Structure formats: C-alpha cells, structure tokens
C-alpha positions as CSV (number, residue, x, y, z in Angstrom):
1,M,0.3,0.3,-0.2
2,N,1.2,3.6,-0.9
3,N,1.7,5.3,1.8
4,T,2.0,8.8,0.7
5,L,-0.3,10.7,0.2
6,D,-1.4,12.1,-3.1
7,T,-4.0,14.6,-2.4
8,A,-5.5,15.9,-5.2
9,G,-5.1,12.0,-7.2
10,L,-7.1,10.9,-4.2
11,K,-9.8,13.3,-3.8
12,D,-10.4,12.8,-7.9
13,R,-10.6,9.2,-7.1
14,L,-12.6,9.7,-4.1
15,V,-15.2,11.4,-6.3
16,S,-14.8,9.1,-9.2
17,Q,-15.9,6.2,-6.1
18,A,-18.6,7.9,-4.8
19,S,-19.9,7.9,-7.8
20,I,-19.7,4.9,-8.4
21,E,-21.3,4.3,-5.1
22,G,-24.9,6.2,-6.7
23,F,-23.9,9.8,-4.8
24,V,-25.1,12.6,-7.1
25,S,-22.2,14.7,-5.0
26,C,-19.0,14.9,-3.3
27,R,-17.5,18.0,-1.9
28,V,-15.2,18.3,1.4
29,C,-14.7,21.1,3.7
30,R,-13.3,21.7,7.1
31,P,-14.9,20.3,9.6
32,W,-14.4,24.3,11.3
33,D,-15.3,25.8,8.4
34,V,-19.1,26.6,9.4
35,P,-18.3,29.2,12.2
36,D,-21.8,30.8,11.6
37,V,-23.8,27.8,13.4
38,P,-23.3,27.8,16.8
39,A,-24.9,31.7,16.8
40,R,-27.6,30.5,14.7
41,L,-28.5,27.2,16.2
42,A,-29.1,29.9,19.4
43,A,-31.0,31.9,18.2
44,F,-32.8,29.2,17.1
45,V,-33.2,27.8,20.3
46,D,-33.5,30.4,22.1
47,A,-36.8,31.9,20.3
48,G,-38.3,28.5,20.8
49,Y,-38.5,27.1,16.8
50,H,-36.8,23.3,18.1
51,G,-40.8,22.8,20.1
52,Q,-39.6,19.7,21.1
53,M,-36.7,18.4,19.9
54,E,-34.4,19.0,23.4
55,W,-32.1,16.8,22.5
56,M,-31.0,20.2,19.3
57,A,-31.2,22.4,23.1
58,D,-29.5,19.0,24.7
59,R,-26.4,18.9,22.4
60,M,-25.8,22.1,21.5
61,A,-22.1,21.8,21.8
62,W,-21.4,19.7,19.0
63,R,-24.6,20.6,16.6
64,G,-22.7,23.7,16.7
65,D,-19.0,23.3,16.8
66,P,-18.6,19.7,14.3
67,A,-14.9,19.2,15.5
68,A,-16.0,19.2,18.8
69,L,-17.3,16.2,18.0
70,W,-14.1,14.4,16.5
71,P,-11.0,16.8,17.1
72,E,-9.0,14.5,15.0
73,A,-10.6,14.7,11.7
74,K,-9.4,17.4,9.7
75,S,-11.9,16.9,6.5
76,V,-15.5,16.1,6.0
77,I,-16.4,14.2,3.4
78,M,-20.1,15.8,2.6
79,L,-22.1,13.3,-0.3
80,A,-25.9,13.9,-1.6
81,E,-27.6,11.3,-2.6
82,S,-30.7,12.0,-4.4
83,Y,-34.3,10.7,-4.1
84,T,-36.5,12.5,-6.4
85,P,-40.0,11.7,-7.2
86,L,-41.4,10.0,-9.9
87,Y,-44.4,12.2,-9.9
88,D,-46.2,15.6,-8.1
89,P,-45.9,15.1,-4.6
90,T,-48.9,17.4,-4.6
91,S,-50.9,16.1,-6.0
92,V,-52.1,13.7,-4.0
93,L,-53.1,16.9,-1.2
94,D,-56.4,16.7,-3.8
95,E,-56.6,13.1,-3.0
96,T,-59.1,14.0,0.5
97,E,-59.7,9.9,1.3
98,N,-56.3,9.5,0.9
99,A,-53.3,9.8,2.8
100,A,-50.6,11.6,1.9
101,V,-47.0,10.7,3.3
102,S,-44.0,12.5,2.4
103,V,-41.8,11.5,-0.6
104,Y,-38.7,10.7,1.8
105,A,-40.9,7.8,3.5
106,Q,-42.3,6.3,0.4
107,G,-39.9,2.6,0.0
108,R,-37.0,1.7,2.3
109,D,-35.5,3.7,5.2
110,Y,-32.9,5.8,4.2
111,H,-30.9,6.1,6.8
112,D,-29.9,2.0,6.9
113,I,-29.5,2.7,2.6
114,V,-26.8,6.1,2.9
115,K,-25.5,4.8,5.3
116,K,-24.6,1.7,4.2
117,R,-22.8,3.2,1.3
118,L,-21.1,5.6,3.1
119,K,-19.0,2.5,5.6
120,R,-18.3,1.2,1.6
121,L,-17.2,4.4,1.0
122,A,-15.8,4.9,4.0
123,R,-13.8,1.2,4.2
124,W,-12.5,2.3,0.4
125,L,-11.0,5.3,1.4
126,I,-9.0,3.4,4.4
127,E,-7.6,1.0,1.3
128,Q,-6.0,3.9,-0.4
129,Q,-4.6,5.4,2.7
130,P,-4.4,4.1,5.9
131,C,-6.7,6.7,8.0
132,E,-9.7,7.1,10.5
133,V,-12.8,7.8,9.0
134,K,-16.7,8.0,11.1
135,V,-19.8,8.1,9.0
136,F,-23.0,10.4,10.0
137,V,-26.2,10.2,8.2
138,D,-28.8,12.3,10.4
139,T,-28.9,10.1,13.8
140,A,-25.6,11.8,15.3
141,P,-25.6,16.2,16.6
142,V,-23.8,17.3,13.3
143,P,-24.8,20.4,11.0
144,E,-25.1,18.7,7.5
145,K,-26.8,21.4,5.5
146,A,-24.2,23.9,6.9
147,L,-21.6,21.5,5.9
148,G,-23.2,20.5,2.6
149,Q,-22.7,25.0,2.0
150,A,-19.3,25.0,3.0
151,A,-18.0,22.1,1.4
152,G,-20.1,23.4,-2.0
153,L,-22.6,20.8,-2.1
154,G,-24.9,23.5,-2.5
155,W,-26.4,26.5,-0.3
156,Q,-29.6,26.3,2.6
157,G,-32.2,27.7,0.6
158,K,-34.7,30.5,2.3
159,H,-36.8,27.0,3.2
160,T,-33.6,26.3,5.4
161,N,-33.1,22.9,3.3
162,L,-30.3,22.6,0.8
163,V,-30.1,23.6,-2.7
164,S,-27.6,22.7,-5.6
165,R,-28.0,24.3,-9.4
166,D,-27.3,20.4,-10.4
167,W,-29.3,18.7,-9.0
168,G,-31.9,20.4,-6.5
169,N,-33.5,19.8,-3.5
170,W,-34.4,16.1,-3.5
171,A,-31.5,14.8,-1.2
172,F,-30.3,13.1,0.9
173,L,-26.9,14.2,2.7
174,G,-24.4,11.9,4.8
175,A,-20.7,12.6,5.8
176,I,-17.4,10.9,6.8
177,F,-15.2,12.5,8.8
178,T,-11.7,12.0,8.3
179,T,-8.5,12.2,9.5
180,L,-6.9,12.6,6.4
181,D,-5.7,15.8,5.1
182,L,-7.6,16.1,1.9
183,D,-8.2,18.5,-0.6
184,V,-10.7,21.3,-0.1
185,D,-14.1,22.3,-1.9
186,R,-15.5,25.8,-2.6
187,A,-18.0,27.1,-0.2
188,E,-21.0,27.4,-2.4
189,K,-23.3,30.9,-2.8
190,D,-26.2,31.8,-2.6
191,H,-28.9,31.3,-5.4
192,C,-31.9,32.1,-4.1
193,G,-32.5,35.3,-5.4
194,S,-36.3,37.1,-5.1
195,C,-37.6,34.1,-5.1
196,R,-40.6,33.4,-2.4
197,S,-42.1,30.0,-4.3
198,C,-41.1,27.4,-1.0
199,L,-42.3,30.4,1.1
200,A,-45.5,30.8,-0.2
201,A,-45.7,27.5,0.1
202,C,-46.2,26.6,3.1
203,P,-49.7,25.7,4.0
204,T,-49.1,27.0,8.0
205,D,-46.7,29.9,7.6
206,A,-44.1,28.0,9.3
207,F,-40.8,30.9,8.3
208,P,-41.4,33.9,10.3
209,A,-38.5,35.1,7.6
210,P,-36.9,33.8,4.9
211,Y,-34.0,31.0,5.7
212,R,-35.9,30.7,9.7
213,L,-38.0,27.9,10.1
214,D,-40.4,27.5,13.3
215,A,-40.7,24.1,13.6
216,R,-43.4,24.1,16.0
217,R,-45.2,25.2,13.0
218,C,-44.2,22.5,10.2
219,I,-46.4,20.3,9.1
220,S,-42.8,17.5,8.9
221,Y,-42.4,18.7,12.9
222,L,-45.9,17.8,13.8
223,T,-46.4,14.9,12.0
224,I,-43.5,13.6,13.1
225,E,-41.3,15.2,16.3
226,H,-44.0,16.5,18.0
227,S,-46.0,14.0,20.5
228,G,-49.5,14.9,22.5
229,P,-52.2,16.8,20.7
230,V,-51.4,19.0,18.2
231,D,-52.5,22.9,18.3
232,P,-56.4,23.1,16.8
233,E,-55.3,25.8,14.5
234,L,-53.2,24.0,13.1
235,R,-55.4,20.8,12.7
236,S,-57.0,22.0,9.4
237,K,-53.9,22.7,7.2
238,L,-52.4,19.3,8.3
239,G,-55.4,19.0,5.7
240,N,-55.2,14.8,4.9
241,R,-50.8,14.9,5.3
242,I,-50.1,12.0,7.7
243,Y,-45.8,11.8,7.3
244,G,-44.4,14.7,6.6
245,C,-45.0,16.9,4.2
246,D,-43.0,17.9,0.7
247,D,-44.6,21.6,-0.2
248,C,-41.4,23.7,0.2
249,L,-38.6,21.0,-1.6
250,A,-41.7,20.3,-4.4
251,A,-42.2,24.1,-5.0
252,C,-38.6,25.2,-5.5
253,P,-38.0,25.6,-9.1
254,W,-34.1,24.6,-8.7
255,N,-35.8,20.8,-9.3
256,K,-35.7,21.8,-13.2
257,F,-32.6,20.2,-12.5
258,A,-33.3,17.3,-10.5
259,V,-31.6,14.3,-10.7
260,Q,-33.8,10.9,-11.2
261,A,-32.8,8.3,-7.6
262,S,-30.6,6.0,-7.8
263,D,-32.0,3.3,-6.2
264,M,-35.4,2.4,-6.8
265,R,-35.7,1.4,-3.1
266,Y,-36.9,5.3,-2.0
267,H,-39.8,4.7,-4.4
268,G,-41.2,2.0,-2.9
269,G,-44.8,0.6,-2.4
270,V,-46.6,3.2,0.2
271,G,-48.3,5.0,-2.2
272,S,-51.8,7.0,-0.9
273,P,-53.4,4.6,0.7
274,P,-57.6,5.0,2.5
275,L,-57.7,6.7,5.2
276,A,-60.5,4.8,7.3
277,E,-58.0,1.6,5.6
278,L,-54.6,3.6,8.3
279,A,-57.0,3.8,11.0
280,T,-58.0,0.1,11.8
281,L,-54.6,-0.9,12.4
282,D,-54.2,-1.8,15.9
283,D,-49.9,-1.9,17.6
284,A,-48.8,-5.0,15.4
285,A,-50.5,-4.0,12.1
286,F,-48.5,-1.2,12.1
287,R,-45.2,-2.3,12.6
288,A,-46.1,-5.2,10.4
289,R,-46.7,-2.4,7.7
290,F,-44.0,0.1,8.1
291,S,-41.4,-2.4,8.9
292,G,-38.0,-1.1,7.2
293,S,-39.8,2.3,6.2
294,P,-39.2,4.9,8.5
295,I,-42.6,5.3,9.8
296,K,-42.6,3.0,12.3
297,R,-40.6,5.1,14.1
298,I,-43.4,7.3,15.5
299,G,-45.4,4.4,16.4
300,R,-48.7,3.5,15.8
301,N,-50.6,5.7,18.3
302,R,-48.4,9.3,16.8
303,F,-50.0,8.0,13.3
304,I,-53.7,6.8,13.9
305,R,-54.0,10.6,15.9
306,N,-52.7,12.5,12.2
307,V,-54.4,9.5,9.9
308,L,-57.5,11.4,12.1
309,Y,-56.8,14.7,11.7
310,A,-56.8,14.0,8.0
311,I,-60.1,11.9,8.6
312,G,-61.4,15.3,10.7
313,N,-60.3,17.4,7.2
314,S,-61.7,14.7,4.4
315,G,-65.1,16.4,4.4
316,Q,-65.7,12.5,3.8
317,A,-69.1,11.9,6.1
318,D,-68.6,8.0,5.2
319,L,-65.7,8.3,7.4
320,V,-67.3,8.7,11.0
321,P,-68.1,5.4,11.7
322,T,-64.2,4.8,11.2
323,A,-63.2,7.8,13.2
324,Q,-66.3,6.6,16.4
325,G,-64.9,3.0,16.0
326,L,-61.4,5.0,18.3
327,V,-63.2,7.0,20.8
328,G,-62.4,4.1,22.6
329,D,-59.0,4.4,21.9
330,P,-57.0,3.2,25.2
331,D,-55.3,6.4,23.9
332,P,-56.0,9.7,24.9
333,T,-54.3,11.7,22.1
334,I,-56.3,9.2,19.7
335,V,-60.0,9.7,21.4
336,E,-59.1,13.5,21.6
337,A,-58.7,12.9,18.3
338,A,-61.1,10.8,17.0
339,Q,-64.1,13.6,18.7
340,W,-62.2,16.3,16.5
341,A,-63.2,14.8,13.6
342,I,-66.4,13.3,14.1
343,E,-67.2,17.5,15.0
344,Q,-65.6,18.0,12.2
345,L,-67.4,16.0,10.1
346,A,-70.7,16.8,11.6
347,G,-73.0,17.7,8.8
348,K,-70.7,17.2,5.9
C-alpha cells in the first residue's frame, strides 16, 4: 500500500468512487468551516423554534461545532444522494379520502441505505490511504446542511434545506469525517435571489422570515416529532398529510435540474392509501405494515392521531364511523383526535 498521500489524486478518485456508489455529489470541507452555526443554532433554540426537540438544545455544543464532535478529524466528506420523486408529490393533496405521505418515506428507510453506502465508501478510502473515519447520516449532532454548503454541495435555501444548481433539493445528506487532510472545495453561494416560492407554498406559514423555520408550525415536525395533541388552530392546515410534508421542496424552481434517484428502493409501495384502511391498524399491524420504513419510528399512536386529523379534514361524511371506532382507544390523544374528527365532519 502506498503511504505517500497524493491529496489531489486521492480526492479525484474519491469523487469517482462516490459516483459509483450512487451519490450524486461529493465535496470536502473542514470541520471548522461553519463558524456561524453556533450563533444561528442558539437563536433558533432561544426563540423556541425547536419545539419538543430537546435533543437540539441538549447537544448544541456538538451540533454547533463539528470540530468538537471528533477533534482528530481534519476533513469532512459531504455527500448527497438523490431521491427525486417520479410524480408530483402535491397531487395527492386533492385526494382527501387518501393519505399523503412524504416522498422520502415512500420506500425503505434512507438511514439504512445511505449509511451502508457511506460505510462502503469509507472502507474504500481506508484501503487507499490508512486513516480513521466516522460516518454520519442524520443520526448524530452534525450540522449536515451547513457543512454541505461549506463543502460546495449546494446552499441552504430560504426553506432552510440544501439546494443545488445541479440536482435541485431532493437529496439525502451524509458525512464521512476523516483524519486525512484532503483537498477542500469552495463553499457554494446563495442562488435563491428574489424567489419566495418555497415560503409561499407553506400551508402553515412556518417561516417567520426567509432562512428561518419555526418547527412548531412545520407539518413535518407536527406529524413526526411532536407528541400529544396538535394545536387545533393548525390541524385544519394539515390536510391529508399524515407523515411529513413536501410542499416547500416541491415548489423550488431549481428542481428543473433534479437528478433521478439511483436507488429505486426509495420509491416503494407506501403510496397514498385510504384513510379508512390506515385507521384500523393496531400496534402489531402498524409495525408489520411499515417494517423497514421511517414511518415505523413514530409509533402507532402518533400515526393514528395523524390519520384522524386527516379524516377530520377530509369532508368525507362516510368516514364518521371510522373515527367513532377509535373513540374508545386506550390512548387519550387518539380519543381526542377521534372526537375532533367527528365534530369536523358533523353535517358534511
């Protein structure tokens, strides 16, 4: 094995190998290339925008300073993997009797797929040059989007998600921290301009200002992270979205350059099933149906709560018996959601 490090040559081979693994982009930055993150994160938490996500406040020191996460790391390899949908994800919003599920949750859990790719790429890197590595994909206090911009993958758009002129904004992000001193890329500039499409598309007005997200009003947060009853003022705005929301992502004009997903497992069989069918799932049936899906992480009770809100918003009077069947559920949040749904459908 050659122990002389040719940083430029290794970097070129790394980018090529990342493409072979299915990543749509591969760029490099330093762990300390995001000096503005601590102040931005502190402002986010101080404003209470994180809602019930206490882990954001508890791990601010690490999330705000990637260099503190692993002080020995000299480079961060940032990677993007496309999951561009094969359809218009907003079209199901008009099918009020059916459930709308976020594009990223339609197939297999991206954590598993992306992490395996990251590990294979990391092993390849070690074979090229002895080093230490750590891989992360949305499971540790790593500011992936900020590091992605510092590495040149794209920029954080006004909806706070990463956007690229080469692949739009339908992408999962992964990171490989390494002790190798690799050649870095130039940070990407903001190309949103005067566009406000993503902000205008938000059903709940979750953006107090461009580049600022109040998670407490975000449908993705409300349907996935938030436990207990959702604020009645926001329930009607959920529509039939029972897991996540794609409205701001779908509205981005840069998606005209979106790249097809390299792994068809992201486009699985969840689809847009009937609300009446989903409402009948007990815990065992829920776990069986969503095995291997990110949906399984929220648990049956939170899922059924979301389904009942969608039923209440459906305008479908024939769904009243479905809601009535859950009034006796052991979970008090489900009982309250069922009663709310029945009230909403009264007289329809």
